[in-house]
C-alpha positions in Angstrom: -13.9 -13.8 -13.3 -11.7 -11.0 -12.2 -12.7 -8.9 -15.2 -16.4 -9.0 -13.9 -15.2 -7.9 -10.4 -13.2 -5.0 -11.9 -16.1 -3.8 -14.1 -18.4 -4.0 -11.1 -16.0 -2.0 -8.9 -15.8 0.7 -11.6 -19.5 0.8 -12.0 -20.0 1.4 -8.2 -17.1 4.0 -8.1 -18.4 6.0 -11.0 -21.9 6.4 -9.6 -23.1 8.5 -6.6 -22.1 8.9 -3.9 -18.6 7.8 -4.9 -18.5 9.8 -8.1 -19.3 13.1 -6.4 -15.6 14.1 -6.4 -14.7 12.9 -9.8 -14.3 16.3 -11.4 -12.1 17.7 -8.6 -10.1 14.4 -8.6 -9.5 14.7 -12.3 -8.1 18.2 -11.9 -5.9 16.9 -9.0 -4.7 14.0 -11.1 -3.8 16.2 -14.1 -1.6 18.4 -11.9 0.8 15.4 -11.6 0.1 13.2 -14.7 -0.5 16.0 -17.2 -3.6 17.3 -18.8 -5.5 14.8 -20.9 -7.0 16.0 -24.2 -9.7 14.3 -26.3 -7.4 14.1 -29.3 -4.6 12.3 -27.5 -4.0 9.0 -29.1 -3.7 7.5 -25.6 -6.9 9.3 -24.3 -8.9 6.2 -23.5 -6.0 4.5 -21.8 -5.1 7.7 -19.8 -8.7 8.0 -18.6 -8.7 4.4 -17.5 -5.5 5.0 -15.6 -7.1 8.1 -14.0 -10.1 6.0 -12.9 -7.8 3.4 -11.3 -5.9 6.2 -9.4 -9.3 7.6 -8.3 -10.5 4.3 -7.0 -7.3 2.7 -5.6 -4.9 5.6 -4.7 -6.6 8.9 -4.0 -7.3 9.6 -0.4 -10.7 11.3 0.1 -10.0 14.1 2.5 -13.5 14.0 3.9 -13.1 10.4 5.0 -9.3 9.8 5.0 -9.9 6.7 2.9 -9.7 5.7 -0.7 -12.9 5.1 -2.8 -12.1 1.4 -2.7 -11.9 1.4 1.2 -15.1 3.3 1.4 -16.9 0.8 -0.9 -15.6 -2.1 1.1 -16.5 -0.6 4.5 -19.9 0.4 3.3 -20.6 -3.0 1.9 -19.5 -5.1 4.9 -21.7 -8.1 5.4 -22.8 -8.0 1.7 -23.4 -11.5 0.2 -23.1 -10.6 -3.5 -20.1 -12.5 -4.8 -18.8 -9.6 -7.0 -18.7 -7.3 -4.0 -17.0 -10.0 -1.8 -14.3 -10.4 -4.5 -13.6 -6.7 -4.4 -12.4 -7.1 -0.8 -9.1 -8.7 -1.9 -8.3 -5.8 -4.2 -7.3 -3.8 -1.1 -3.9 -5.5 -1.4 -3.3 -4.2 -4.9 0.2 -3.3 -6.1 0.7 -0.2 -8.1 4.2 -0.2 -9.5 6.7 0.2 -12.3 7.4 -3.2 -13.8 9.9 -4.8 -16.1 9.0 -8.0 -18.0 11.5 -10.8 -17.6 9.8 -13.7 -19.1 6.7 -14.3 -21.3 4.9 -17.6 -21.4 1.8 -18.8 -23.2 -0.6 -17.8 -20.3 1.6 -15.8 -17.9 4.4 -13.3 -17.6 7.2 -12.9 -15.0 7.4 -9.2 -13.9 9.7 -7.4 -11.5 8.5 -4.4 -9.5 11.3 -1.8 -9.6 10.4 -0.3 -6.3 11.3 -3.4 -4.3 12.7 -5.8 -6.9 10.0 -8.4 -6.0 9.1 -10.8 -8.8 5.6 -11.8 -9.7 4.1 -14.6 -11.8 1.1 -12.9 -13.4 -1.7 -14.7 -15.2 -1.8 -13.0 -18.6 -3.1 -15.0 -21.6 -2.5 -12.0 -23.9 1.1 -11.5 -22.7 2.6 -11.9 -26.1 0.4 -9.2 -27.5 0.9 -6.7 -24.7 4.5 -7.2 -23.8 8.0 -7.7 -25.0 10.9 -8.9 -22.9 12.4 -6.1 -20.8 9.6 -3.7 -21.6 9.1 -1.1 -18.8 5.7 0.1 -17.8 3.3 1.4 -15.1 0.8 -1.3 -14.1 -1.4 -2.4 -11.2 -1.5 -6.0 -9.9 -4.6 -7.4 -8.2 -4.9 -10.7 -6.4 -7.8 -13.0 -7.3 -8.2 -16.7 -6.3 -4.5 -16.8 -5.1 -3.1 -15.5 -8.4 -1.9 -12.2 -9.6 -3.5 -10.3 -12.5 -2.8 -7.0 -14.2 -5.9 -4.7 -14.5 -5.1 -4.4 -18.2 -4.3 -0.6 -18.2 -0.7 0.3 -18.7 1.6 3.2 -19.4 4.6 1.9 -21.4 7.8 3.9 -21.4 10.5 3.8 -24.1 13.6 1.7 -23.7 15.9 4.7 -23.5 14.1 5.9 -20.3 15.1 2.8 -18.3 18.3 4.2 -16.9 16.5 7.3 -15.6 13.6 5.3 -14.2 15.8 2.7 -12.5 17.9 5.4 -11.0 14.9 7.3 -9.6 13.2 4.2 -8.2 16.4 3.3 -6.3 16.4 6.8 -4.7 12.8 6.3 -3.6 13.5 2.8 -2.3 16.5 4.2 -0.2 14.3 7.0 1.1 11.6 4.5 2.2 14.1 2.3 3.9 14.7 5.0 6.5 11.0 4.6 7.6 11.4 0.8 7.7 14.4 1.1 9.9 12.6 3.4 12.3 9.7 0.9 12.4 12.1 -1.9 13.4 13.5 0.2 16.2 10.0 0.9 17.5 9.1 -2.8 17.3 12.3 -3.6 19.3 11.2 -1.1 22.0 7.7 -2.8 22.0 9.2 -6.2 22.4 11.4 -5.1 25.3 8.4 -3.5 27.0 6.4 -6.6 26.6 9.3 -8.7 28.2 9.3 -6.3 31.2 5.5 -6.6 31.5 5.6 -10.4 31.3 8.3 -10.6 33.9 6.2 -8.5 36.3 3.1 -10.6 35.6 5.1 -13.7 36.4 6.4 -12.2 39.7 2.8 -11.3 40.6 1.6 -14.8 39.9 4.4 -16.3 42.1 3.5 -14.0 45.0 -0.2 -14.8 44.7 0.7 -18.5 45.0 2.8 -17.8 48.1 -0.1 -15.9 49.8 -2.3 -18.9 49.6 0.0 -20.9 51.8 0.7 -18.2 54.4 -0.8 -17.9 57.9 1.5 -15.3 59.4 -0.2 -11.9 59.4 3.2 -10.2 59.4 4.4 -12.1 56.4 1.1 -11.6 54.7 1.3 -7.8 55.2 4.9 -7.7 53.8 4.0 -9.8 50.7 0.8 -7.9 50.0 2.8 -4.7 50.2 5.2 -6.1 47.6 2.3 -7.2 45.5 0.8 -3.7 45.5 4.1 -2.3 44.3 4.3 -4.8 41.5 0.7 -4.1 40.5 1.6 -0.4 40.1 4.7 -1.4 38.0 2.5 -3.6 35.9 0.1 -0.8 35.2 3.0 1.4 34.2 4.3 -1.2 31.7 0.8 -1.8 30.4 0.5 2.0 29.7 3.9 2.1 28.0 3.1 -1.0 25.9 -0.3 0.4 24.9 1.3 3.8 23.9 4.1 2.2 21.9 1.6 -0.1 20.1 -0.6 2.9 19.2 2.4 4.9 18.0 3.6 1.9 15.8 0.1 1.5 14.3 0.0 5.2 13.5 3.5 5.2 12.1 2.8 2.1 10.0 -0.4 3.6 8.6 0.9 7.1 7.9 4.6 6.5 7.0 4.9 2.9 5.9 1.6 2.6 4.0 0.2 6.1 3.1 3.4 8.1 2.7 5.3 5.4 0.9 2.5 4.8 -1.6 2.1 8.5 -2.1 5.7 9.0 -3.0 5.6 6.1 -5.4 2.4 7.2 -7.0 3.6 10.8 -7.5 6.6 9.5 -9.3 4.5 7.1 -11.5 2.2 10.0 -12.4 5.2 12.2 -13.2 6.4 9.5 -15.6 3.0 9.4 -17.1 3.2 13.2 -17.8 6.6 12.6 -19.4 5.1 9.9 -21.7 2.3 12.3 -22.7 4.8 15.0 -23.5 6.9 12.6 -25.6 3.8 11.4 -27.6 2.9 15.0 -28.4 6.4 16.3 -29.1 8.2 16.3 -32.4 11.3 18.4 -31.7 12.1 17.4 -28.1 14.6 14.6 -27.5 13.7 11.8 -25.0 16.7 12.7 -22.8 15.2 16.2 -22.4 11.9 14.8 -21.2 12.9 11.9 -19.0 14.9 13.9 -16.5 14.5 15.8 -13.2 
């Protein structure tokens, strides 16, 4: 069961050595999501959301990895089923969702950051959600199906206009990086075509050499072959450099930076929700705003 895998993951992450940075991480979290107090009515849920952030999202500066990545890398080769199941959690989706349909054992949810639609296994959907409810949630894959972790931060209906507007701005910002990645991939493809063309020319010349007896012709062809080998080396260097740059750009800009921007906004909304819960004299429009 996915619940067992989640509980096992939390158990590992909240014990040494992975728990060593919990206190510092909580202080970091509260800078963005708001300070959590014991008497908050959402205290337990907020702490659960903090633990998820600590495990799935926070980059440990000492290792440049999340706690989840550290656990997976340290447990490579492990045979325990629960640990093996955790590996698929690396593809988790932390987003802002709107419920579009509620069935007996599933819900249809749309992630506002990219408008992708997910059919999520959720037997308690009618208890948790109402149609068009908007909330922070995290999707995990398990046995080819999507599941929510069960920890949510629901936002009021009147906040939808603000949230949708801000997610569109973020999506537009992230599209710039996506366009740049496409341009880099085009350059990589062109360099690969040049490389393959040179390799093909070298192979043709090598075939010619086998059938030649003239020393003069052999000298000329071998000279041409040497030049092509140098050109090939240059294209290989260019290709390797472009590939390395694309991998770095994908990791830092497309994956890390994109997720960081989304997460910061999600945590900002969480702090707004906390303020709304605690406030009596502040109107919602004065909370959900930039």
